[in-house]
C-alpha positions in Angstrom: 9.3 -8.1 7.2 10.3 -4.6 7.8 8.6 -3.0 10.9 8.0 0.6 9.2 5.8 2.4 7.0 6.2 1.0 3.5 6.3 -3.0 4.2 4.5 -5.8 2.9 2.7 -5.9 5.7 1.3 -2.6 5.2 0.4 -3.4 1.6 -4.0 -4.0 1.9 -4.9 -2.8 -0.8 -4.0 -4.1 -4.5 -4.7 -2.0 -7.4 -4.3 -2.9 -11.2 -3.7 -1.2 -13.8 -5.8 -2.6 -15.9 -3.2 -0.7 -19.1 -1.1 -2.4 -17.6 -2.6 -5.7 -16.6 -3.2 -6.7 -20.2 0.1 -5.5 -21.9 1.3 -9.0 -19.8 1.4 -11.6 -21.7 -0.4 -13.7 -19.4 -3.5 -11.9 -19.3 -3.1 -11.9 -22.8 -2.7 -15.6 -23.6 -3.1 -18.0 -20.8 -6.0 -19.9 -19.9 -8.2 -18.3 -16.8 -7.0 -20.6 -14.3 -4.0 -19.3 -15.6 -3.9 -15.8 -15.5 -5.8 -15.8 -11.5 -2.6 -17.6 -10.3 -0.8 -15.1 -11.9 -2.7 -12.3 -10.1 -2.6 -14.3 -6.8 1.6 -14.7 -7.1 1.4 -10.8 -7.4 -0.1 -10.3 -4.4 1.9 -12.7 -2.6 5.2 -11.3 -4.0 3.9 -7.2 -3.1 3.2 -8.9 0.6 6.7 -10.3 0.1 8.2 -6.5 0.0 9.1 -8.4 -4.4 11.8 -10.7 -1.8 9.8 -14.3 -3.2 11.7 -16.9 -3.8 11.2 -19.8 -6.4 10.9 -22.8 -3.7 8.3 -20.2 -1.6 6.6 -19.4 -5.0 6.5 -23.1 -6.2 5.0 -24.1 -2.9 2.0 -20.7 -3.3 1.0 -22.0 -7.2 2.7 -25.6 -7.4 5.7 -26.7 -9.6 3.5 -27.0 -12.9 2.0 -23.9 -12.8 5.0 -21.6 -12.0 6.6 -23.1 -14.8 3.7 -22.5 -16.8 4.2 -18.8 -15.6 7.7 -18.5 -16.5 7.2 -19.3 -19.8 4.4 -16.9 -20.8 7.7 -14.6 -18.8 6.1 -12.6 -16.4 7.3 -13.9 -13.7 11.2 -14.5 -14.1 14.0 -16.2 -12.2 17.3 -15.2 -12.7 19.8 -17.4 -13.2 22.1 -16.4 -10.4 19.5 -15.5 -7.8 16.8 -17.6 -6.2 14.8 -14.0 -5.8 11.7 -14.4 -8.7 11.5 -11.2 -10.5 7.2 -9.8 -11.4 8.1 -6.6 -13.1 4.5 -5.9 -13.6 4.5 -6.1 -9.5 7.8 -3.9 -8.8 5.4 -1.2 -10.7 3.0 -1.8 -8.5 4.6 -1.3 -5.2 7.1 1.7 -6.4 3.5 3.1 -6.7 2.4 2.0 -3.8 6.2 3.4 -2.0 6.5 7.0 -3.4 2.4 7.2 -2.0 3.7 6.1 1.3 6.5 8.4 1.8 4.1 11.1 0.4 1.4 10.5 2.9 3.9 10.8 6.0 5.4 13.5 4.8 2.4 14.8 4.6 1.6 13.8 8.1 4.5 15.3 9.1 4.0 18.8 7.7 0.3 18.7 9.2 1.7 17.6 12.6 4.5 20.2 12.9 1.3 23.0 11.8 -0.4 22.0 14.8 2.3 22.3 17.3 3.1 25.8 16.4 -1.2 27.0 16.5 -1.4 28.2 19.9 -4.1 25.7 20.8 -4.5 27.6 24.7 -7.7 29.9 25.1 -6.6 33.7 25.7 -8.6 35.1 28.3 -10.2 37.7 26.2 -11.6 34.3 24.5 -12.4 32.8 28.1 -14.2 36.1 28.8 -16.6 36.7 25.6 -17.1 32.3 25.7 -18.8 33.5 29.4 -21.1 37.0 27.9 -22.0 34.3 25.7 -23.3 32.1 27.6 -24.4 34.3 30.1 -27.6 34.0 31.7 -30.7 36.8 33.2 -30.8 37.2 35.8 -34.2 36.4 36.5 -32.9 32.7 36.6 -35.9 31.0 38.4 -32.5 28.9 39.7 
């Protein structure tokens, strides 16, 4: 996995677009256990940054179960490649990547603004603080 901001290691929250999820054939037609395997495979797919091999998917959810998901068409194994494709999960990955990039740009902008601001206290400000905290001469100490 890549060691940067946009990586599967940093993908901690699963945000499902319920409307899109209900449009998948698996959710509309499969039995409940297959639906959950589909969601589990989506999570594994996202954590692997969209590079999940057919064999890894088989090992993760089972050979027969993967065949069942492929039957519904939401999990695709291209003929020329061993990497499976889950279009629904790729949409989620793109949203995640855009969000992370936006957060990174916003953080850099804030950091540069903070650097531009002078954080030193001027002598005038020190005098004002001293005046505000000045004790009367009647202090018992």
